[in-house]
C-alpha positions in Angstrom: 9.3 -11.9 31.6 11.6 -10.1 34.2 11.2 -6.5 35.0 14.5 -5.8 33.1 13.3 -7.7 30.0 10.0 -5.8 30.2 11.8 -2.4 30.4 14.0 -3.4 27.4 11.0 -4.4 25.4 9.2 -1.1 26.2 12.2 0.9 25.2 12.6 -1.1 22.0 8.9 -0.5 21.2 9.2 3.2 21.8 12.2 3.7 19.5 10.7 1.3 16.9 7.6 3.5 16.8 9.8 6.4 16.0 11.3 4.4 13.2 7.8 3.6 11.9 7.0 7.3 11.9 10.1 7.9 9.8 9.0 5.1 7.4 5.6 6.8 7.0 7.3 9.7 5.4 8.0 7.5 2.3 4.7 5.7 2.2 3.5 7.5 -1.0 6.9 8.1 -2.7 9.1 5.0 -2.2 7.3 2.5 -4.4 8.1 0.0 -5.8 10.5 -0.1 -2.9 9.1 -0.6 0.6 8.7 2.4 2.9 11.4 1.9 5.5 12.5 4.0 8.5 15.5 3.9 10.7 16.5 5.5 14.1 19.9 5.5 15.6 20.0 5.5 19.5 22.9 6.1 21.8 22.4 5.8 25.5 18.6 6.1 25.1 18.9 9.3 23.0 18.1 9.5 19.3 21.2 10.7 17.5 20.2 10.0 13.9 17.1 9.2 11.9 16.1 8.7 8.3 13.7 7.2 5.8 13.8 5.9 2.2 12.3 8.6 0.0 12.3 7.1 -3.5 13.9 4.6 -5.8 17.5 5.3 -6.6 18.1 7.3 -3.4 19.9 6.0 -0.3 18.0 3.7 2.0 16.7 4.7 5.5 19.8 3.2 7.3 22.2 5.4 5.2 20.3 8.6 5.9 20.1 7.8 9.6 23.8 6.9 9.8 24.7 10.1 8.0 22.5 12.0 10.4 24.2 10.4 13.5 27.8 10.7 12.2 30.4 9.5 14.7 27.7 8.9 17.3 26.7 5.7 15.4 29.7 3.9 16.9 28.4 1.4 19.6 24.9 2.7 19.1 21.6 0.7 18.5 19.8 0.9 15.2 16.1 0.5 15.0 14.9 -0.5 11.5 11.4 -1.2 10.3 12.5 -3.9 7.7 15.5 -6.2 7.6 18.6 -4.3 6.2 19.4 -5.3 2.6 22.4 -7.5 1.9 22.7 -7.1 -1.8 24.0 -4.4 -4.2 21.2 -2.9 -6.3 20.9 0.7 -7.1 22.6 1.3 -3.7 25.2 -0.6 -1.7 24.1 -3.1 1.1 22.7 -1.4 4.2 23.8 -4.3 6.4 27.4 -3.5 5.5 26.9 0.2 6.1 25.7 -0.6 9.7 28.7 -2.8 10.3 31.1 -0.2 9.0 29.6 2.5 11.2 30.3 0.4 14.3 26.7 -0.3 15.3 26.6 -2.7 18.2 22.9 -3.8 18.1 20.2 -3.8 15.5 16.5 -4.1 16.3 14.3 -5.1 13.3 10.6 -5.0 13.1 10.4 -7.9 10.6 12.4 -9.9 8.1 12.4 -9.0 4.4 10.8 -11.8 2.3 12.5 -10.5 -0.8 14.5 -13.5 -2.1 17.5 -11.1 -2.5 17.4 -10.5 1.3 15.4 -13.1 3.1 17.5 -13.4 6.3 20.8 -12.6 4.7 20.9 -9.1 6.1 20.5 -10.5 9.6 23.2 -13.2 9.0 25.7 -10.5 7.8 25.1 -8.5 11.0 25.4 -11.5 13.3 28.6 -12.7 11.5 30.1 -9.2 12.3 29.3 -9.7 16.0 26.3 -7.4 16.1 23.5 -8.3 18.4 20.2 -8.6 16.4 16.7 -8.5 17.8 13.8 -9.3 15.4 10.1 -9.0 15.9 9.5 -5.7 17.6 6.2 -4.1 16.5 6.1 -6.3 13.4 2.4 -5.9 12.7 2.5 -2.1 12.8 5.6 -2.0 10.5 4.2 -4.4 8.0 1.0 -2.4 7.7 3.0 0.2 5.8 4.1 -2.3 3.1 1.3 -4.8 2.7 1.6 -4.8 -1.1 5.4 -5.3 -1.2 5.4 -8.0 1.5 2.5 -9.9 -0.2 4.1 -9.7 -3.6 7.5 -11.0 -2.3 5.7 -13.9 -0.6 3.1 -14.9 -3.2 4.0 -13.0 -6.4 0.5 -11.4 -6.2 -0.3 -7.9 -5.2 -2.4 -6.6 -2.3 -5.8 -5.6 -3.8 -8.1 -3.0 -2.3 -11.6 -2.6 -3.7 -13.2 0.8 -3.1 -17.0 1.3 -3.4 -19.1 4.4 -2.7 -22.6 3.5 -1.8 -25.9 4.6 -0.3 -27.4 3.2 2.8 -29.4 0.7 0.7 -26.3 -0.5 -1.1 -26.7 1.5 -4.4 -24.0 3.2 -6.4 -26.0 5.1 -9.0 -29.4 5.8 -10.3 -30.9 3.5 -12.9 -29.9 6.2 -15.5 -26.3 5.9 -14.4 -26.3 9.3 -12.6 -23.9 9.0 -9.7 -22.2 12.4 -9.1 -22.1 12.6 -6.2 -23.4 10.1 -3.7 -20.7 10.6 -1.1 -19.3 13.9 0.2 -16.3 15.9 -0.9 -14.5 14.7 2.3 -14.9 11.1 1.2 -13.6 11.9 -2.3 -10.6 13.6 -0.7 -10.0 10.6 1.4 -9.9 8.4 -1.7 -6.9 10.4 -2.8 -4.9 8.7 -0.1 -5.9 5.3 -1.5 -4.8 6.3 -5.0 -1.5 7.8 -3.7 -0.5 4.5 -2.1 -1.5 2.5 -5.1 0.9 1.4 -7.9 -2.0 0.6 -10.2 -5.7 1.4 -10.5 -8.0 -1.1 -12.2 -11.2 0.0 -13.8 -13.6 -1.2 -16.4 -14.3 0.0 -19.9 -18.0 0.6 -19.0 -16.9 2.9 -16.2 -14.6 4.8 -18.5 -17.3 5.3 -21.1 -20.0 6.2 -18.6 -18.1 8.4 -16.2 -14.9 9.4 -18.0 -12.9 9.4 -14.8 -9.4 10.7 -14.4 -8.4 8.3 -11.5 -5.3 10.5 -10.8 -3.7 11.8 -7.6 -4.4 15.5 -7.5 -4.9 16.4 -3.8 -2.7 19.0 -2.3 -3.5 17.9 1.2 -1.5 14.7 1.3 1.6 16.4 2.8 3.6 15.4 -0.2 4.5 17.3 -3.4 2.5 15.8 -6.2 5.5 15.4 -8.5 7.1 13.2 -5.9 4.2 10.7 -5.9 4.6 8.1 -8.7 1.4 8.2 -10.8 -0.6 4.9 -10.5 -0.6 2.8 -13.7 -4.0 2.7 -15.2 -5.4 -0.7 -16.1 -8.6 -0.9 -18.2 -10.5 -4.2 -18.4 -11.8 -4.2 -21.9 -12.8 -7.6 -23.2 -14.9 -6.1 -26.1 -12.0 -3.9 -27.2 -14.1 -0.8 -27.1 -11.2 1.4 -26.1 -7.6 2.1 -27.2 -4.8 4.7 -26.7 -5.5 7.9 -28.5 -4.0 11.2 -27.5 -7.1 12.9 -28.9 -9.6 10.7 -27.2 -12.6 12.1 -25.4 -11.7 9.8 -22.5 -9.0 11.0 -20.1 -7.6 7.5 -19.4 -7.2 6.7 -23.1 -4.8 9.6 -23.6 -2.3 8.0 -21.2 0.5 6.4 -23.2 1.1 3.7 -20.6 -2.4 2.6 -19.8 -2.7 -1.1 -19.9 -5.7 -2.6 -21.7 -6.6 -6.1 -20.4 -8.6 -8.0 -23.0 -9.5 -11.3 -21.3 -11.3 -12.6 -18.2 -8.2 -14.0 -16.4 -8.0 -11.6 -13.4 -5.4 -13.7 -11.5 -3.1 -13.6 -14.5 -3.6 -9.9 -14.7 -2.6 -9.5 -11.0 0.4 -11.7 -11.5 1.5 -9.7 -14.6 1.2 -6.4 -12.7 3.7 -7.8 -10.1 6.1 -9.6 -12.5 6.2 -7.1 -15.4 5.4 -3.7 -13.8 6.4 -4.0 -10.1 2.9 -3.0 -9.1 2.4 -4.4 -5.6 -0.5 -2.3 -4.3 -3.6 -2.3 -6.5 -6.8 -0.2 -6.1 -10.0 -1.3 -7.9 -12.3 1.6 -8.8 -15.0 0.2 -11.1 -18.6 -0.7 -11.5 -20.7 -3.5 -10.0 -19.6 -6.2 -12.6 -15.9 -5.7 -12.1 -16.3 -5.5 -8.3 -18.4 -8.7 -8.3 -15.7 -10.5 -10.4 -12.9 -9.6 -8.0 -15.0 -10.5 -4.9 -16.4 -13.7 -6.2 -13.0 -14.9 -7.3 -11.7 -14.0 -3.8 -9.1 -11.6 -5.2 -9.8 -8.8 -2.7 -7.6 -8.3 0.3 -9.4 -5.3 1.6 -12.8 -3.9 0.9 -13.3 -0.2 1.5 -16.8 1.1 1.5 -17.8 4.8 1.7 -21.4 4.8 2.8 -23.5 7.9 2.4 -26.5 8.5 4.6 -29.0 8.5 1.8 -31.4 6.1 0.1 -31.6 5.7 -3.7 -34.3 3.1 -4.0 -34.8 -0.3 -5.5 -34.4 0.8 -9.1 -30.9 2.2 -8.5 -27.8 0.2 -9.4 -26.5 -2.3 -7.0 -23.0 -1.9 -5.5 -21.9 -5.4 -6.6 -23.0 -7.8 -9.4 -23.0 -10.9 -7.2 -25.9 -13.3 -7.1 -25.5 -16.3 -4.7 -28.2 -18.9 -4.9 -27.9 -20.0 -1.3 -26.9 -18.4 2.0 -23.9 -20.7 2.2 -22.5 -18.9 -0.9 -22.5 -15.5 0.8 -19.3 -13.5 1.1 -18.5 -12.6 4.7 -16.2 -10.0 6.1 -14.9 -8.7 9.4 -14.8 -5.1 10.3 -11.2 -3.9 10.5 -11.8 -0.2 10.9 -14.6 2.4 10.7 -14.6 6.1 10.8 -16.6 9.2 10.0 -15.4 11.0 6.9 -17.4 14.2 6.4 -21.0 13.1 6.6 -20.2 9.6 5.4 -19.1 6.4 7.1 -15.9 4.7 5.9 -15.8 1.0 6.5 -12.7 -1.1 6.0 -13.4 -4.8 5.9 -11.3 -7.9 5.5 -12.6 -11.1 3.9 -13.1 -14.1 6.2 
């Protein structure tokens, strides 16, 4: 790589990072659309920026172009995801960039949505616009893991959250579990819920703990009314629960809770994508449900909040999983770890 090419790449990475920061402003509110950011640059100066806030509102490119005004002419646009080429709730962003006189478009990654899938790039190139693809792709895709996986595989991105003691226990033998982890860890879970389109739990958890599983933190930096409420999914093979506005259970009062009555978890995940546009799924449940998702290799990301305490051998295990040989073990790689309050948050990816 020549010095000039290196300088250009460094410049592109800098402005793409600014576009990613814009995209982060829609990370909790844009779903089921992806979180996208755009920055317009003229002579190495940012003249416009924008992000996609929510469904039905303009996309990031439109907000950035409006912010730049006439300065968009002959400028460079940095976009975290390929500009759309189809008319949905809003007009195609690729055409908006062309109309504004943009001379170059730098894109973090292509959109696997079949309605886009390279067509946005083709439209731009046909209009004589220089297109660069692949700048900070990994960082940009981290914002939209669910959307991208669903577009590629028709299955959602599944996160499994477990709160445990040092000895891998989640509750006393009696079921008492409030609280093993700290208030700081429970606050951190609010971020996981806020980025999730659906939360899956089991009927036993509903009956034992009567959770709310809602987004209620005021520390997320977003107004709660702007964050779409996650769809509640209750695994209930024995049909112990049903919708009832007068129910003692919080989740059963929800009119749109989904009760899943059979064992086919892959079918459930596919249904959440095809019927409900739920691309990011959070599993908050007991050992049996956690074990089912893990043993069927349906978990994309395991998040463990580990408290510095011991509950003993009679306490309940974190996962109902019983391999008969070492070769059947489930192995993970550490992706991230951090202190949260007095607890340790471990983010693991299956090998």
